[in-house]
C-alpha positions in Angstrom: 110.4 82.0 135.1 113.9 82.5 132.6 116.6 79.9 133.1 119.7 80.6 132.0 121.3 77.6 130.7 124.8 76.6 132.1 125.5 73.7 130.1 128.9 73.0 132.3 126.3 72.9 135.6 123.3 71.7 134.5 121.7 69.7 137.8 120.0 67.2 137.1 119.8 66.7 132.9 117.0 68.1 131.1 114.5 67.0 128.7 115.1 68.3 125.2 111.4 67.9 123.0 112.1 68.2 118.7 109.8 70.1 116.9 106.6 67.1 117.4 106.5 67.0 120.6 107.3 71.0 121.2 104.4 71.3 118.8 102.3 69.0 120.6 102.4 70.6 124.1 101.9 73.5 122.6 98.3 72.2 121.0 97.8 71.2 124.9 98.5 74.2 126.4 96.5 76.6 124.2 93.1 73.9 124.8 93.7 74.5 128.1 94.4 78.4 128.3 92.1 81.4 127.6 92.4 82.7 124.0 96.0 84.7 123.4 97.3 83.9 126.7 100.0 81.4 125.6 101.1 84.0 123.5 101.1 87.4 125.9 103.0 85.3 128.2 105.9 84.4 125.6 106.1 88.1 124.3 106.1 89.0 127.7 109.0 86.8 128.4 110.9 87.9 125.5 110.2 91.5 126.0 112.0 91.1 130.0 114.8 89.3 128.3 115.1 92.2 126.1 115.1 94.5 128.4 118.1 92.6 130.7 119.9 92.5 128.1 119.8 95.9 127.2 118.3 97.8 129.7 119.5 100.9 128.2 118.6 100.5 124.6 118.4 103.5 122.5 116.8 101.2 119.3 115.3 98.4 119.1 114.7 96.6 115.7 112.3 93.3 115.5 112.2 91.4 112.1 108.8 89.5 112.6 107.7 86.7 110.2 104.8 85.1 109.4 103.2 82.8 111.9 103.1 82.9 115.6 107.0 83.5 116.0 106.3 86.8 114.7 103.3 86.8 116.2 105.4 86.7 119.3 107.9 89.3 118.1 105.1 92.0 117.6 103.3 91.1 120.8 107.0 91.8 122.5 107.2 94.9 120.7 103.9 96.3 121.9 104.7 95.7 125.5 108.1 97.0 125.0 106.4 100.4 123.7 104.8 100.7 127.3 107.7 99.4 129.2 110.5 101.5 127.3 108.9 104.6 126.5 111.9 106.2 125.8 113.2 103.7 123.3 113.1 104.0 119.8 111.2 100.5 118.1 111.4 99.8 114.5 109.3 96.9 113.9 110.1 94.8 110.0 106.9 92.3 109.7 106.7 89.9 106.4 103.3 88.1 106.1 99.7 87.5 104.2 97.6 89.4 106.9 94.6 87.1 105.4 95.9 83.9 106.5 97.8 85.0 109.8 96.6 82.0 112.4 94.4 84.0 115.1 97.3 84.8 117.8 99.8 86.6 115.1 96.8 88.4 113.7 95.3 89.5 117.2 99.2 90.6 117.9 99.9 92.2 114.4 96.5 94.3 115.8 97.8 95.0 118.9 101.4 96.3 117.3 99.3 98.9 115.0 96.9 100.0 118.0 100.6 100.7 119.7 101.7 102.8 117.4 104.6 101.3 116.5 107.3 102.1 113.5 107.6 99.5 110.6 110.1 99.7 108.0 110.9 96.9 105.3 114.5 97.7 105.9 116.7 97.2 108.7 117.7 99.8 110.5 121.2 101.3 110.6 122.2 101.4 113.8 120.4 99.2 116.6 121.5 98.6 119.7 119.6 95.3 120.2 118.2 93.0 117.4 114.9 90.5 117.6 115.1 87.8 115.3 111.2 86.4 115.7 111.0 85.4 111.8 110.6 81.8 112.0 111.0 80.1 114.9 110.1 76.1 115.3 108.5 76.1 111.9 111.4 77.4 109.9 113.7 74.7 107.8 115.4 77.6 105.9 115.3 81.4 104.7 115.1 81.8 100.5 115.8 84.5 98.5 113.5 87.5 100.2 113.1 90.2 102.7 113.1 88.1 105.8 116.8 86.6 104.1 118.2 89.7 104.1 116.7 90.6 107.5 118.1 87.3 109.1 121.6 88.2 107.4 121.6 91.7 108.5 121.0 90.0 112.3 123.9 87.6 111.7 126.0 90.5 110.6 125.5 92.7 113.3 127.4 93.8 116.4 124.7 94.1 118.1 123.2 91.8 120.8 120.7 89.7 118.9 117.8 87.8 121.1 116.2 84.8 118.7 112.4 83.7 120.0 112.5 79.8 120.2 114.9 79.4 117.5 117.6 80.9 115.4 115.5 81.2 112.3 117.0 78.3 109.9 118.0 76.4 112.3 116.4 72.8 112.8 114.7 71.9 115.6 115.7 68.4 115.3 119.3 68.0 114.1 120.7 71.4 114.7 121.5 71.9 110.8 121.7 75.0 109.5 119.8 75.8 106.5 121.0 79.8 105.8 122.9 80.6 102.6 125.4 82.5 105.1 127.0 81.7 108.4 125.5 80.0 111.3 127.9 81.8 113.5 126.6 85.5 114.5 129.1 88.3 114.6 127.9 89.8 117.8 126.4 88.9 120.9 124.2 85.9 120.2 121.2 84.7 122.9 118.1 82.6 122.5 114.7 82.2 124.0 113.6 78.5 124.3 109.8 78.9 125.1 107.8 75.9 126.6 110.6 73.3 125.5 114.3 73.5 125.0 115.0 71.8 121.5 117.8 69.4 121.1 118.8 71.5 117.8 120.5 74.3 120.3 123.0 71.7 121.5 124.5 70.0 118.7 125.7 70.3 114.9 125.4 74.2 113.9 123.3 75.1 116.7 126.0 75.9 119.7 127.3 78.6 117.3 123.9 80.1 116.2 122.3 80.2 119.2 124.5 81.3 121.3 123.5 81.5 125.1 120.4 79.7 125.6 117.9 80.7 127.8 114.0 79.0 128.7 111.0 80.0 129.9 108.4 77.2 130.0 105.4 79.9 130.3 104.0 77.8 133.5 103.7 74.6 131.4 104.9 71.1 132.2 106.8 69.8 129.6 106.9 66.3 131.1 103.7 65.3 129.6 105.8 63.3 126.2 108.7 61.7 126.4 112.4 63.2 125.6 113.8 63.3 122.1 117.4 63.5 123.9 118.8 65.0 127.3 121.0 67.1 127.8 123.9 65.5 129.3 124.4 66.6 133.2 127.1 65.8 135.8 125.8 63.3 138.5 124.0 65.0 140.9 125.2 62.1 143.8 128.6 61.4 142.7 129.0 59.3 145.8 132.3 59.1 147.8 135.5 60.3 146.5 138.9 58.2 146.0 140.0 59.8 149.5 137.0 58.4 151.3 137.6 54.5 150.2 140.2 53.9 152.7 140.2 50.2 152.6 140.4 50.3 148.7 143.7 49.0 146.7 144.4 49.3 143.3 143.1 46.1 142.0 139.5 48.0 143.6 139.4 50.3 140.4 140.3 48.3 137.7 142.8 47.3 135.3 143.0 48.9 131.8 144.2 47.7 128.5 145.4 50.1 125.7 145.9 48.7 122.4 147.1 50.9 120.0 149.9 52.8 118.7 151.2 51.3 115.3 155.3 51.5 115.7 157.3 53.6 113.1 158.6 50.2 111.7 155.2 48.7 110.2 155.0 51.5 107.8 156.8 54.7 108.1 153.9 55.7 109.9 154.9 56.1 113.7 151.5 56.6 116.0 152.6 55.7 119.1 151.4 59.0 120.9 147.7 58.5 120.3 148.2 55.1 122.4 150.3 56.9 125.2 147.8 59.7 125.3 145.2 57.1 126.0 146.5 55.1 128.5 148.2 58.3 130.9 144.0 59.5 130.7 143.2 56.2 132.1 145.7 56.3 134.9 145.0 60.2 135.8 141.1 59.3 135.3 141.5 56.7 138.0 142.0 52.9 136.5 143.8 51.2 139.1 146.8 50.1 137.0 147.2 50.6 133.3 148.6 48.3 130.8 149.7 49.4 127.2 150.7 47.5 124.3 151.9 48.9 121.7 151.1 47.3 118.2 153.7 46.0 115.6 156.6 46.5 118.3 160.0 45.6 117.6 162.7 45.2 119.4 163.9 48.7 119.2 160.3 50.0 120.3 160.6 51.7 124.3 158.8 49.6 126.8 158.8 52.1 129.3 157.1 56.3 129.0 160.0 57.8 131.3 157.3 60.7 131.8 154.6 58.3 133.1 156.5 55.1 134.4 153.7 54.1 136.3 152.4 52.5 132.8 153.1 48.6 132.8 153.9 47.7 128.8 152.6 44.4 127.7 152.9 42.6 124.1 149.8 43.8 122.2 149.3 40.0 120.4 149.9 38.2 123.8 147.5 40.6 125.9 144.4 40.7 123.4 144.4 36.8 123.6 145.1 36.5 127.1 143.9 36.2 130.2 144.7 40.1 130.8 141.9 40.9 127.7 139.5 38.6 129.5 139.5 40.6 132.7 140.4 44.4 132.1 138.6 47.1 130.5 140.1 47.6 126.9 140.6 50.2 124.7 141.6 49.6 121.1 142.2 51.8 118.3 144.1 54.8 119.2 146.7 55.4 116.4 146.1 52.0 116.0 146.9 51.9 111.6 146.2 48.6 110.1 148.0 46.8 113.0 144.7 46.9 114.9 143.2 44.2 112.8 145.6 41.9 114.3 144.0 42.0 117.9 140.9 43.3 116.9 138.9 39.7 116.5 140.1 38.1 120.1 138.6 41.3 121.5 135.6 41.0 119.9 135.2 37.6 121.0 136.6 37.8 124.8 136.5 41.3 126.4 133.9 41.9 128.9 134.5 45.6 128.2 135.5 47.3 125.1 136.1 50.7 124.2 136.7 51.2 120.1 138.2 54.3 118.6 139.7 55.3 115.5 141.5 52.5 113.4 139.4 49.9 115.1 136.0 51.8 113.7 138.1 51.7 110.4 138.7 48.2 110.2 135.0 47.4 111.3 133.6 49.2 108.7 135.9 47.2 106.1 134.9 44.0 107.7 131.4 42.4 107.3 131.4 40.0 109.7 133.8 41.6 112.5 130.3 43.9 112.6 127.9 41.1 113.1 130.3 39.8 115.7 130.0 43.3 117.5 126.6 43.2 117.2 125.6 39.9 118.9 128.1 41.1 122.1 125.5 42.1 123.7 123.6 39.4 123.8 126.6 37.4 125.1 126.5 39.6 128.2 129.7 41.6 126.8 129.4 45.8 126.3 131.1 48.0 123.9 131.8 51.6 123.4 132.2 53.0 120.1 133.8 56.4 119.7 133.5 57.9 116.1 134.1 61.2 115.1 131.6 62.2 112.0 133.4 60.4 109.2 134.1 57.2 111.3 130.8 57.3 111.6 129.9 57.4 107.8 131.7 54.8 107.5 130.3 52.4 109.7 126.7 53.4 108.5 128.0 53.2 104.4 127.0 57.3 103.7 129.3 60.0 104.1 129.8 62.9 107.0 127.2 65.4 105.4 124.6 62.7 105.9 125.4 61.8 109.2 125.7 66.2 110.4 122.6 66.7 108.7 121.1 64.7 111.4 123.4 63.5 114.3 121.0 61.9 116.7 119.5 59.9 114.3 123.2 59.0 113.1 123.7 58.1 116.6 120.5 56.4 117.2 121.3 54.1 114.4 124.8 53.3 115.3 123.8 52.2 118.7 121.0 49.8 117.4 122.8 48.4 114.7 126.0 47.6 116.7 124.0 46.7 120.5 126.9 49.7 121.7 127.0 52.8 123.7 127.8 55.4 121.0 129.8 58.9 121.2 129.4 60.5 118.0 132.1 63.4 118.6 131.6 66.6 117.7 130.0 70.0 118.3 127.4 68.6 120.6 128.7 65.3 120.9 125.5 62.6 121.1 125.4 59.7 123.1 123.2 57.0 122.3 122.6 53.2 123.0 120.1 50.3 122.0 116.5 51.1 123.6 117.9 54.8 125.5 116.7 57.8 124.9 120.3 59.3 123.6 121.8 62.7 125.4 123.6 65.1 123.6 126.6 66.7 125.6 126.9 70.9 125.6 130.2 70.9 126.9 133.6 71.6 124.8 134.7 73.9 122.3 136.9 74.1 119.1 140.0 74.1 121.5 139.4 70.4 121.3 139.8 70.5 117.7 143.4 69.1 117.5 145.1 65.9 117.1 144.9 63.8 120.5 142.1 64.9 122.2 139.6 61.9 120.9 142.9 59.6 122.4 142.4 61.3 125.8 138.6 60.7 125.8 138.8 57.2 125.0 141.2 56.8 127.6 138.7 58.5 129.9 135.8 56.6 128.9 137.7 53.3 129.2 138.7 54.4 133.3 135.5 55.8 134.1 133.8 52.3 133.1 136.7 49.7 134.8 136.2 52.2 138.1 132.2 52.0 137.8 132.4 48.2 137.3 134.2 48.0 140.4 133.3 49.9 143.3 135.8 50.6 145.9 134.2 48.7 148.9 136.5 45.6 149.1 133.4 43.9 150.6 132.2 43.9 147.1 134.3 43.0 144.7 134.5 39.3 143.2 136.4 36.3 144.5 136.6 35.5 140.8 136.5 37.3 137.3 133.9 35.7 135.1 135.7 33.2 132.6 134.5 32.8 129.2 131.8 30.1 128.3 132.5 28.2 125.0 129.8 30.0 123.3 132.2 33.2 124.1 129.7 34.5 126.7 130.6 35.0 130.4 130.5 32.1 133.1 128.9 34.7 135.9 127.8 38.0 135.1 129.3 41.2 136.7 125.5 42.5 136.3 123.6 43.4 139.4 125.3 45.3 142.3 128.8 45.5 140.2 126.8 47.3 137.3 128.3 46.1 134.6 125.9 46.6 132.4 124.5 48.8 129.6 123.3 51.5 131.9 126.6 51.3 134.0 128.8 51.9 130.3 126.2 54.7 129.3 126.6 56.5 133.0 130.4 56.8 132.4 130.5 57.9 128.9 128.2 60.1 129.7 130.4 61.5 132.5 133.5 61.4 130.5 132.4 63.4 127.8 130.7 65.8 129.6 134.5 66.1 131.9 136.4 66.5 128.8 134.4 69.1 127.4 134.5 71.4 130.2 138.1 71.1 130.7 138.3 73.1 127.8 135.5 75.3 128.7 137.5 76.0 131.6 140.4 76.6 129.7 142.3 80.4 129.9 141.2 82.7 126.8 144.0 83.2 124.3 146.1 80.2 125.3 146.4 77.0 122.9 145.2 73.4 124.4 147.3 70.4 123.5 145.6 67.1 124.0 148.1 66.2 127.0 147.0 69.5 128.7 144.0 67.8 129.5 145.7 65.1 131.3 146.5 67.9 133.9 142.8 68.3 135.1 141.2 64.7 134.6 140.1 63.1 138.0 139.0 59.5 139.0 135.6 58.4 139.3 133.7 59.3 140.7 135.6 62.5 142.2 
């Protein structure tokens, strides 16, 4: 059965299997099924989707490689010969017949028996192209006919259907290994067979794959644990804010935002970043939002005229005082060098700490702070890091190209090293936590590639986290907030019914990242998107 993937509304979350797991699932299916039956199912699915995409195609070109992915294409061509008798079919095939796998050899025989037209050159005009060159087994196309065919498929304005994976896209990482652009010029569809692959949804995958479809071919994919999950909204978000009649502002938690280095510090004013994070936290449902601008002087405004609900507080005193010991804190948005003054106290005593931007850059420069961050989880304190690739590279001691080459692994490494929930931002943001299967988020687009959208996300994460740490029912509120113990831990955990733990931090992060991207996906076509424009679309947890 064909399933069209709509990442904005996938319910429930879907498992993503990498190359090793996908091959294992395929081998298990081959062992159970009669010879050639799995390939026949795959070819039938390719042919069915091809007909649905271009039911009146006059000319279909199938580019087929030397393995079983090419076999899927060859057998699909033979089926289309009988199903679309009036359509011209051209097949380009590259391979050594003597070395073909059994299924691929069978498919080649069927294609020849069907009387198909074979050509070594791409046709000049076609309505539908089918990429069956490499699939799961490919790592990139070097010089030769297949690279020329794939380039023709990338440059055509006609619809293209990729079988299992776009050729040259790495299954596990989403890295594009071809010597030409990943983004095609025309409409693109990818039919993933047996399993969904992580690489389709992160790094270059979303550009290369286009609209993703899935056909499990009648084979269950739950026999092996997934390498990642496709991030999806909660299937049961719970009562809306309007239904919690007995709640008050304290029921929805306090959010403290520390950032926005004042212009007087070094001439580079970054107050807007902290304002965006604080406004996002308020709009996303935090009961009270406090804002401490770093390096503030006598002339620094202590009022947001557009959002007067925000409560300004001295940054240093807030970081070292009772507020930081109770609230969920977002630190780093536009923090500059001034963030270094508040970071040690927050690492020591904040129960819930979101670190973004300059806070992450400061950590990368200070080994003892990194060590302190990694110890927080063992003390019952929780942390969420929201780096973009360059910030992640600084924390890992590598470069951003290495991070982008394997985003899943980079996010896992950060989560394990710092014992924190991590959002590695970018196309297909990866959300990881120590000891957990990571999530890949498939909402969002390049409209978010503008200044301030990351600050909005940090505020959203903090707001959702502080709300999930405090359910809206007043009878579930603690009589008193936990206080720091002498060893830096907390007396009186918020775990259990209050859910102030790693799983809740992960859940709040996944929801914030999904909604953040979905807002950009719903933005009207042709209109620019400023970070502040996102605020109007934010909804409280769990609304």
